[in-house]
ZADO-1210 file (C-alpha; in nm, 4 decimals, padded with zeros to 6 digits):
<atoms>
<atom x="-00.0091" y="-00.0116" z="-00.0146" code="MET" pos="1"/>
<atom x="00.1514" y="00.3499" z="-00.0997" code="LEU" pos="2"/>
<atom x="00.0916" y="00.6977" z="00.0780" code="PRO" pos="3"/>
<atom x="-00.2323" y="00.8914" z="-00.0670" code="SER" pos="4"/>
<atom x="-00.4198" y="01.1776" z="00.0319" code="LEU" pos="5"/>
<atom x="-00.7798" y="01.1756" z="00.1316" code="GLU" pos="6"/>
<atom x="-00.9627" y="01.4479" z="00.1706" code="LEU" pos="7"/>
<atom x="-01.3288" y="01.5007" z="00.3034" code="ASN" pos="8"/>
<atom x="-01.5503" y="01.8029" z="00.3694" code="TYR" pos="9"/>
<atom x="-01.9119" y="01.8132" z="00.4662" code="GLY" pos="10"/>
<atom x="-02.0606" y="02.0971" z="00.2746" code="ALA" pos="11"/>
<atom x="-02.3952" y="02.0475" z="00.5336" code="SER" pos="12"/>
<atom x="-02.5584" y="01.8152" z="00.7182" code="ASP" pos="13"/>
<atom x="-02.6138" y="01.5709" z="00.3921" code="ASN" pos="14"/>
<atom x="-02.3835" y="01.6723" z="00.1650" code="LEU" pos="15"/>
<atom x="-01.9946" y="01.5371" z="00.1936" code="GLU" pos="16"/>
<atom x="-01.7280" y="01.5988" z="-00.1022" code="LEU" pos="17"/>
<atom x="-01.4719" y="01.3930" z="-00.1362" code="HIS" pos="18"/>
<atom x="-01.0893" y="01.3943" z="-00.3188" code="PHE" pos="19"/>
<atom x="-00.8264" y="01.0993" z="-00.3179" code="LEU" pos="20"/>
<atom x="-00.5191" y="01.1459" z="-00.5135" code="ALA" pos="21"/>
<atom x="-00.2006" y="00.8572" z="-00.4063" code="GLY" pos="22"/>
<atom x="00.0896" y="00.7059" z="-00.5330" code="LEU" pos="23"/>
<atom x="00.0855" y="00.4118" z="-00.7519" code="ALA" pos="24"/>
<atom x="00.3340" y="00.1390" z="-00.8303" code="PHE" pos="25"/>
<atom x="00.3902" y="-00.1572" z="-01.1272" code="ASP" pos="26"/>
<atom x="00.6172" y="-00.3705" z="-00.9980" code="ARG" pos="27"/>
<atom x="00.5869" y="-00.5938" z="-01.3379" code="GLN" pos="28"/>
<atom x="00.7749" y="-00.4138" z="-01.5148" code="SER" pos="29"/>
<atom x="01.0751" y="-00.5496" z="-01.7275" code="PRO" pos="30"/>
<atom x="01.2927" y="-00.2900" z="-01.6239" code="SER" pos="31"/>
<atom x="01.2020" y="-00.2436" z="-01.2313" code="GLY" pos="32"/>
<atom x="00.9144" y="-00.1369" z="-01.0654" code="ALA" pos="33"/>
<atom x="00.7798" y="00.2079" z="-01.1801" code="ARG" pos="34"/>
<atom x="00.6161" y="00.4452" z="-00.8548" code="PHE" pos="35"/>
<atom x="00.4192" y="00.8169" z="-00.9521" code="GLY" pos="36"/>
<atom x="00.1197" y="00.9468" z="-00.8763" code="SER" pos="37"/>
<atom x="-00.1746" y="00.7288" z="-00.9992" code="GLY" pos="38"/>
<atom x="-00.5293" y="00.8458" z="-01.1595" code="ASP" pos="39"/>
<atom x="-00.7401" y="01.1055" z="-00.9023" code="VAL" pos="40"/>
<atom x="-01.0393" y="01.0381" z="-00.7766" code="GLU" pos="41"/>
<atom x="-01.3456" y="01.2796" z="-00.7186" code="LEU" pos="42"/>
<atom x="-01.6961" y="01.2494" z="-00.5388" code="GLY" pos="43"/>
<atom x="-02.0038" y="01.3784" z="-00.3591" code="VAL" pos="44"/>
<atom x="-02.2341" y="01.1886" z="-00.1088" code="LYS" pos="45"/>
<atom x="-02.5646" y="01.2847" z="-00.0766" code="TYR" pos="46"/>
<atom x="-02.8064" y="01.1691" z="00.2088" code="ARG" pos="47"/>
<atom x="-03.1571" y="01.1887" z="00.0884" code="PHE" pos="48"/>
<atom x="-03.3406" y="00.9554" z="00.3425" code="ILE" pos="49"/>
<atom x="-03.2669" y="00.9636" z="00.7037" code="GLU" pos="50"/>
<atom x="-03.2749" y="00.7367" z="00.9180" code="ALA" pos="51"/>
<atom x="-03.5803" y="00.6936" z="01.1276" code="ASP" pos="52"/>
<atom x="-03.4646" y="00.7226" z="01.5227" code="GLU" pos="53"/>
<atom x="-03.7609" y="00.5494" z="01.6422" code="ALA" pos="54"/>
<atom x="-03.8059" y="00.2684" z="01.3459" code="GLY" pos="55"/>
<atom x="-03.5923" y="00.0636" z="01.0998" code="TRP" pos="56"/>
<atom x="-03.5877" y="00.3000" z="00.8163" code="ARG" pos="57"/>
<atom x="-03.2109" y="00.3266" z="00.7065" code="PRO" pos="58"/>
<atom x="-02.9853" y="00.6276" z="00.5793" code="ASP" pos="59"/>
<atom x="-02.9796" y="00.6086" z="00.1946" code="VAL" pos="60"/>
<atom x="-02.7173" y="00.8298" z="00.0364" code="ALA" pos="61"/>
<atom x="-02.6325" y="00.8905" z="-00.3728" code="PHE" pos="62"/>
<atom x="-02.2281" y="00.8547" z="-00.4015" code="ALA" pos="63"/>
<atom x="-02.1214" y="00.9226" z="-00.7366" code="PRO" pos="64"/>
<atom x="-01.7474" y="00.9157" z="-00.7929" code="ALA" pos="65"/>
<atom x="-01.5602" y="00.9775" z="-01.0978" code="LEU" pos="66"/>
<atom x="-01.1949" y="00.8420" z="-01.1390" code="ASP" pos="67"/>
<atom x="-00.9918" y="01.0881" z="-01.3559" code="LEU" pos="68"/>
<atom x="-00.6826" y="00.9899" z="-01.5359" code="PRO" pos="69"/>
<atom x="-00.3899" y="01.1681" z="-01.3710" code="ALA" pos="70"/>
<atom x="-00.1811" y="00.8724" z="-01.3623" code="GLY" pos="71"/>
<atom x="00.0837" y="00.7939" z="-01.6477" code="ASP" pos="72"/>
<atom x="-00.0259" y="00.4968" z="-01.8835" code="ARG" pos="73"/>
<atom x="00.2260" y="00.4731" z="-02.0490" code="ARG" pos="74"/>
<atom x="00.4403" y="00.3519" z="-01.7268" code="ARG" pos="75"/>
<atom x="00.1317" y="00.1712" z="-01.6281" code="ALA" pos="76"/>
<atom x="00.0656" y="00.4400" z="-01.3718" code="LEU" pos="77"/>
<atom x="-00.2657" y="00.4775" z="-01.4493" code="GLY" pos="78"/>
<atom x="-00.5338" y="00.3915" z="-01.6498" code="THR" pos="79"/>
<atom x="-00.5629" y="00.6779" z="-01.9174" code="GLY" pos="80"/>
<atom x="-00.9406" y="00.6123" z="-01.8845" code="HIS" pos="81"/>
<atom x="-01.2241" y="00.8197" z="-01.6590" code="ALA" pos="82"/>
<atom x="-01.3845" y="00.6042" z="-01.4669" code="HIS" pos="83"/>
<atom x="-01.7189" y="00.6697" z="-01.2870" code="ALA" pos="84"/>
<atom x="-01.8859" y="00.4479" z="-01.0121" code="PHE" pos="85"/>
<atom x="-02.3027" y="00.5135" z="-00.8943" code="LEU" pos="86"/>
<atom x="-02.3440" y="00.3628" z="-00.5834" code="PRO" pos="87"/>
<atom x="-02.6670" y="00.3917" z="-00.3373" code="LEU" pos="88"/>
<atom x="-02.5878" y="00.3287" z="00.0219" code="ILE" pos="89"/>
<atom x="-02.7870" y="00.2129" z="00.2621" code="LEU" pos="90"/>
<atom x="-02.6975" y="00.2798" z="00.6740" code="GLY" pos="91"/>
<atom x="-02.8246" y="00.2391" z="01.0114" code="ARG" pos="92"/>
<atom x="-02.7214" y="00.2524" z="01.3587" code="SER" pos="93"/>
<atom x="-02.7913" y="00.0650" z="01.6092" code="PHE" pos="94"/>
<atom x="-02.5867" y="00.1593" z="01.9177" code="GLU" pos="95"/>
<atom x="-02.3197" y="00.0169" z="01.9480" code="PRO" pos="96"/>
<atom x="-02.3312" y="-00.1422" z="01.6428" code="TRP" pos="97"/>
<atom x="-02.3619" y="00.0278" z="01.2749" code="SER" pos="98"/>
<atom x="-02.4398" y="-00.1647" z="00.9319" code="ALA" pos="99"/>
<atom x="-02.4352" y="-00.0664" z="00.5911" code="PHE" pos="100"/>
<atom x="-02.4631" y="-00.1788" z="00.2800" code="GLY" pos="101"/>
<atom x="-02.3656" y="-00.0774" z="-00.1272" code="GLU" pos="102"/>
<atom x="-02.4998" y="-00.1698" z="-00.4732" code="VAL" pos="103"/>
<atom x="-02.4050" y="00.0540" z="-00.7535" code="GLY" pos="104"/>
<atom x="-02.3156" y="00.0686" z="-01.1292" code="TYR" pos="105"/>
<atom x="-01.9524" y="00.0954" z="-01.2595" code="ALA" pos="106"/>
<atom x="-01.9143" y="00.2810" z="-01.5753" code="VAL" pos="107"/>
<atom x="-01.5865" y="00.1866" z="-01.7232" code="ARG" pos="108"/>
<atom x="-01.4566" y="00.2605" z="-02.1435" code="ARG" pos="109"/>
<atom x="-01.3331" y="-00.1016" z="-02.2680" code="ARG" pos="110"/>
<atom x="-01.0228" y="-00.1799" z="-02.3873" code="SER" pos="111"/>
<atom x="-01.0165" y="-00.2628" z="-02.7379" code="HIS" pos="112"/>
<atom x="-00.6952" y="-00.5460" z="-02.8283" code="ALA" pos="113"/>
</atoms>
């Protein structure tokens, strides 16, 4: 695992902004391991249903994320393409426990050989 920088900012009670940038490496290179900056992820999480404290209704949020091709694809340190993930997140807290689940759709460019 290489170092990365992750920033999450609560813009409001129901809105969180997300930034993730890190280092990448390719140890499969015939000329030795390569290190450098990897792709960058930008995201937002919007909670549109709040949990019902007296009942069973969970928090429900939509949290799309976009991976931007910031890494050097020629050096195998990035994909060279933008990708998106469109998840729906459900969560519920039962003190002292919490549980959550996520289901989503990944939008990826196909590689052509």
